[in-house]
C-alpha positions in Angstrom: 95.6 151.3 227.2 96.7 150.5 230.7 94.5 150.0 233.7 95.3 152.9 236.1 94.3 150.7 239.0 97.1 148.3 238.3 99.6 151.1 238.0 98.5 152.5 241.4 98.8 149.0 242.9 102.2 148.1 241.5 104.1 151.2 240.0 107.5 149.5 240.4 106.4 146.5 238.4 104.9 148.7 235.7 108.1 150.7 235.3 110.2 147.5 235.3 108.1 146.2 232.4 108.6 149.4 230.5 112.3 149.2 231.2 112.3 145.9 229.3 111.2 148.0 226.3 114.0 150.4 226.9 111.8 153.1 228.4 112.3 155.3 231.4 110.0 155.1 234.4 106.6 156.6 233.8 104.6 155.8 236.9 105.6 159.0 238.7 104.1 161.2 236.0 101.1 159.0 235.7 100.4 158.9 239.4 101.0 162.7 239.8 98.2 163.4 237.3 96.0 160.7 238.7 96.4 162.0 242.3 95.5 165.5 241.2 92.5 164.3 239.3 91.2 162.2 242.2 91.7 165.2 244.6 89.8 167.5 242.2 87.0 164.9 241.9 86.8 164.5 245.7 86.8 168.3 246.2 83.9 168.7 243.8 82.0 165.9 245.5 82.6 167.3 248.9 81.5 170.7 247.7 78.3 169.2 246.3 77.6 167.6 249.6 78.1 170.9 251.4 75.9 172.6 248.8 73.1 170.1 249.6 73.4 170.9 253.3 73.3 174.6 252.6 70.2 174.1 250.4 68.4 172.4 253.3 69.4 175.2 255.7 68.2 177.8 253.2 64.8 176.0 253.0 64.5 175.9 256.8 65.4 179.7 257.0 62.8 180.5 254.4 60.1 178.5 256.2 61.1 180.2 259.5 60.8 183.6 257.8 64.5 184.5 258.6 65.2 186.7 255.6 68.7 187.7 256.7 69.8 184.1 257.3 68.2 183.0 254.0 70.0 185.7 252.0 73.4 184.9 253.7 72.9 181.2 252.9 71.9 181.9 249.3 75.0 184.0 248.8 77.1 181.1 250.3 75.4 178.7 247.9 76.2 180.9 244.9 79.9 181.0 245.8 79.9 177.3 246.5 78.4 176.5 243.0 81.1 178.6 241.3 83.8 176.8 243.2 82.3 173.4 242.4 82.1 174.3 238.7 85.8 175.3 238.8 86.7 172.0 240.5 84.7 169.9 238.0 86.4 171.7 235.1 89.8 171.0 236.6 88.8 167.3 237.2 87.7 166.9 233.6 90.9 168.5 232.3 93.0 166.2 234.5 91.0 163.2 233.4 91.7 164.2 229.7 95.4 164.7 230.6 95.6 161.2 232.1 93.8 159.6 229.2 96.2 161.3 226.7 99.2 160.2 228.7 98.0 156.6 228.9 97.4 156.6 225.1 101.1 157.2 224.5 102.4 154.3 226.6 103.1 150.9 224.8 101.7 147.6 226.0 103.8 145.6 228.5 105.6 142.5 227.3 104.8 139.1 228.7 107.4 137.6 231.0 108.2 134.9 228.4 109.1 137.5 225.7 112.9 137.6 225.3 114.7 140.8 226.3 116.6 142.7 223.6 117.3 146.1 222.1 116.4 145.5 218.5 115.8 142.7 215.9 119.2 141.1 216.8 117.5 140.0 220.0 114.7 138.1 218.3 114.7 134.3 218.9 114.1 131.8 216.2 111.7 129.1 217.3 111.3 126.9 214.2 112.0 126.6 210.5 110.1 124.9 207.7 111.5 124.0 204.3 115.0 124.2 202.9 116.1 127.1 200.6 116.4 125.9 197.1 119.8 125.4 195.6 120.2 127.4 192.3 122.7 126.5 189.6 122.7 130.2 188.6 122.7 133.5 190.6 119.1 134.1 191.6 117.7 137.5 190.8 115.5 139.8 192.9 111.9 139.8 191.8 112.0 143.0 189.7 115.0 141.7 187.7 113.5 138.4 186.6 113.0 138.6 182.8 109.6 137.0 182.9 108.4 139.4 185.6 109.7 142.7 184.1 106.8 143.1 181.5 104.3 142.9 184.3 105.9 145.1 187.0 106.2 148.7 186.0 107.7 151.1 188.5 108.3 153.9 186.0 104.6 154.1 185.1 103.8 154.1 188.8 106.2 156.9 189.5 104.6 158.9 186.6 101.2 158.4 188.2 101.9 158.6 191.9 105.7 158.9 192.7 108.0 156.6 194.5 107.0 153.4 196.4 104.2 152.5 194.0 103.9 149.9 191.3 101.7 149.1 188.3 101.1 145.4 187.8 100.0 143.9 184.5 99.3 140.6 182.8 100.6 137.4 184.3 102.1 139.1 187.4 98.8 140.7 188.5 96.9 137.4 187.9 99.3 135.6 190.2 98.9 138.4 192.7 95.1 138.1 192.6 95.3 134.3 192.7 97.4 134.5 195.9 94.9 136.7 197.6 92.0 134.4 196.6 94.0 131.3 197.7 94.7 132.8 201.1 91.1 133.7 201.7 89.8 130.3 200.6 92.3 128.5 202.9 91.4 130.6 205.9 87.7 130.3 205.3 87.4 126.6 204.5 90.2 125.1 206.5 90.9 127.6 209.4 87.3 128.6 210.2 87.7 132.3 209.8 84.7 134.4 208.7 85.4 136.5 205.6 84.6 140.1 206.1 84.7 143.1 203.7 85.3 146.4 205.4 85.9 150.1 204.4 89.4 151.4 203.9 88.4 154.8 205.2 87.7 155.0 209.0 86.9 157.5 211.6 89.6 158.8 214.0 88.2 156.8 216.9 88.9 153.5 215.0 92.5 154.4 214.6 92.8 155.3 218.3 91.1 152.0 219.2 93.8 149.9 217.6 96.6 152.2 218.8 97.6 153.7 215.4 96.9 157.1 217.0 98.2 159.2 218.5 101.7 157.8 218.3 101.8 156.7 214.6 99.9 159.5 212.9 102.8 160.3 210.6 102.8 156.7 209.3 99.2 156.9 208.0 97.3 159.1 205.6 94.4 161.4 206.6 91.8 162.8 204.2 90.9 166.5 204.2 87.5 165.6 205.8 89.0 163.7 208.7 88.9 160.1 207.6 92.0 157.9 207.8 93.1 155.4 205.3 93.7 152.1 207.0 97.3 150.8 207.3 95.8 147.3 207.7 92.3 145.8 208.2 93.3 145.1 211.7 91.8 148.5 212.3 88.4 147.8 210.9 88.1 144.1 211.9 89.0 144.8 215.5 86.8 147.8 215.8 83.7 145.8 214.8 83.4 145.0 218.5 84.1 148.5 219.8 81.7 149.5 222.6 80.1 146.1 222.7 79.4 143.7 225.5 79.6 140.3 223.9 78.2 137.0 225.2 81.0 134.7 226.3 79.5 132.0 224.3 80.1 134.0 221.1 83.9 133.9 221.6 86.2 133.4 220.0 85.3 135.6 217.0 87.7 134.9 214.1 87.7 137.1 211.0 89.7 137.6 207.8 89.6 140.3 205.2 91.4 141.1 202.0 91.9 144.9 201.6 94.0 147.6 200.2 96.3 149.0 202.8 98.1 152.4 203.0 101.2 153.5 204.8 103.3 156.6 204.5 106.5 154.7 205.5 107.6 157.9 207.2 110.4 156.3 209.1 111.8 154.2 206.2 113.6 156.8 204.0 116.2 155.0 201.9 115.1 151.6 203.1 114.0 148.9 200.7 113.5 151.4 197.9 113.9 148.8 195.1 111.0 146.6 194.1 107.8 145.9 195.8 109.0 145.1 199.3 108.0 148.4 200.9 105.1 150.3 199.3 102.7 153.1 200.2 99.8 151.1 198.8 99.6 147.3 199.1 97.2 144.4 199.8 97.0 142.1 202.8 94.8 139.2 203.9 94.4 140.0 207.6 93.4 137.8 210.4 91.8 139.1 213.7 90.6 137.2 216.7 88.6 138.3 219.7 88.9 136.0 222.7 88.6 135.6 226.4 91.8 136.2 228.4 92.1 132.5 229.3 92.3 131.5 225.6 94.3 134.3 224.0 97.7 132.7 224.1 96.4 129.5 222.6 94.7 131.6 219.9 98.1 133.2 219.2 99.6 129.9 218.5 96.6 128.9 216.3 96.8 132.1 214.3 100.5 131.7 213.7 99.9 128.2 212.5 97.2 129.6 210.1 99.7 132.0 208.5 102.4 129.3 208.3 100.0 126.9 206.6 99.8 129.3 203.6 103.5 129.3 203.1 103.6 125.5 203.5 101.0 125.0 200.9 102.9 127.3 198.5 106.2 125.4 199.3 108.0 128.5 200.5 110.7 128.1 203.1 110.3 130.2 206.2 111.3 130.7 209.8 109.3 131.8 212.7 110.8 134.1 215.4 109.4 135.5 218.6 110.2 139.2 218.8 112.2 140.6 221.7 111.1 143.5 223.8 113.0 146.0 221.8 111.5 145.0 218.4 107.9 144.4 219.4 105.1 146.6 218.2 103.4 149.3 220.3 100.2 147.4 221.0 101.6 143.9 221.3 102.3 141.9 224.5 103.9 139.1 222.4 104.6 138.8 218.7 105.6 136.0 216.3 107.2 137.2 213.0 107.2 134.8 210.1 110.0 135.4 207.7 110.0 133.9 204.2 113.1 133.0 202.3 114.0 135.4 199.4 116.8 133.9 197.3 117.2 137.2 195.4 118.3 138.8 198.7 119.8 135.6 200.1 117.9 136.2 203.4 114.7 135.8 205.3 112.2 138.7 205.2 109.1 139.3 207.3 105.9 138.3 205.6 103.6 138.0 208.6 103.5 139.5 212.1 101.1 137.8 214.5 100.5 139.6 217.8 98.4 139.1 220.9 97.5 142.4 222.5 95.8 141.3 225.7 93.2 143.8 226.8 95.3 146.8 225.6 93.1 147.5 222.6 89.9 146.4 224.3 90.3 149.1 226.9 90.8 151.8 224.2 87.7 150.5 222.4 85.6 149.6 225.5 85.1 146.1 224.1 83.9 143.6 226.7 82.2 140.3 227.2 80.1 138.8 230.0 79.7 135.3 231.4 76.0 134.8 232.4 75.6 136.2 235.9 78.9 137.9 235.8 80.1 141.4 235.3 81.5 142.6 232.0 85.3 142.0 231.5 87.5 143.2 228.7 88.1 140.9 225.8 91.5 140.1 224.4 92.4 140.9 220.8 94.8 139.4 218.3 95.9 140.3 214.8 98.2 138.9 212.1 98.9 138.9 208.4 97.7 135.9 206.6 99.6 137.0 204.5 101.0 140.2 203.0 100.0 139.6 199.3 102.7 141.6 197.7 105.5 140.1 199.7 104.1 136.6 199.1 104.2 137.5 195.3 107.8 138.4 195.7 108.6 135.1 197.4 106.7 133.1 194.8 108.5 134.8 191.9 112.0 134.6 193.4 111.7 131.0 194.7 110.2 129.8 191.4 112.6 131.6 189.0 114.4 129.5 186.4 117.7 130.1 184.6 115.9 131.0 181.3 114.0 133.9 183.0 110.7 132.0 183.4 109.0 131.4 186.8 107.5 128.0 187.9 104.4 128.6 190.0 103.3 126.6 193.1 100.8 123.8 192.3 98.5 125.3 194.9 97.9 128.3 192.6 97.3 126.3 189.4 93.5 126.0 189.9 93.3 129.8 190.4 95.2 130.4 187.1 93.1 128.2 184.8 95.5 125.3 185.0 98.5 127.4 184.0 101.7 126.5 185.8 104.4 129.1 184.9 105.2 132.6 183.8 107.3 132.4 180.6 110.5 134.3 180.0 108.4 136.6 177.8 106.0 137.4 180.7 103.0 135.2 179.7 101.1 132.7 181.7 101.5 129.2 180.3 
């Protein structure tokens, strides 16, 4: 959420930043509501001051025994109370209107973020690894013979419908090994604290990390008001909601492996084959809570943590900085990491690492304090470390062999009891 004081001070700069996202000016509407709200608040305060004066006059009239004056003042006080109540109601409504309006406005991009209308404006900043040369036409993950016995889309459709999968045998063991490997790496090498969180949250948590109100249709809500998390960014970030943290406790660095749920409302007909875009999936998420001065350095650190997983698995990737037209709602700067998928002959996103500034902190009222200082809003960051299903796809496609088997990365061998491959028949060996 945005600071209304900054919008008042520099409305043109605010609108110029929104224009970089392709949005029309919004400061006139915001300031119109804000001005009306402030006038209503002032009118109520002035009315209360007048009421206090009338109260003193009534007391003096009563002491003096002036019954007529006392009654006239009392009637004036009654009318003034009714007017104040009306003004206070108007102020509360305008305050709610302003709050709702600010909730719908995306974060402002940093000056260093490249301008662009869509993903074509993203800027590659580095690559790691060279795509493997195949002496046969590489298949997509779901067409690899050794994978087919362990990846059942027909059964999933029978159980749940489209965009689900049932995993069995060797494939699910590799999937589970990947999640464990990611967690172990982030905990032992990157200094993140493993956290286990619910996948059902209150509505306030979804508002806190800007999934609501704008993206309600992209998430699932239960009949009793809980929401299924689209990522554990929601739960991890909200662990500091409403808190005033000691500056010495920052940064807070967390990681969690959870089920995630997305309706994919805006992706009809997109990536319908295979596991690339599912309603239910798993992620190892990273979240950091920092001071404003360290958040950009933390962004680079988190990106490196995600990249390290791909490097240890030997998976080629590239890292891009998203342009203003492709950046997420709550981000002020984002790095996307895209892994090479030989079955599609292209790079596909496997991690998105974003710094949100104080945008989420304002929604959650999450602050910190330096000894002797006043509370300030923290900065929050989040990123995939990594999307487990997409990492499974990358491991399977990059490791596939001409006979239908899959060679698995050495980093996973200890998690698979020393087994090194999926055979063409779908067994671990």
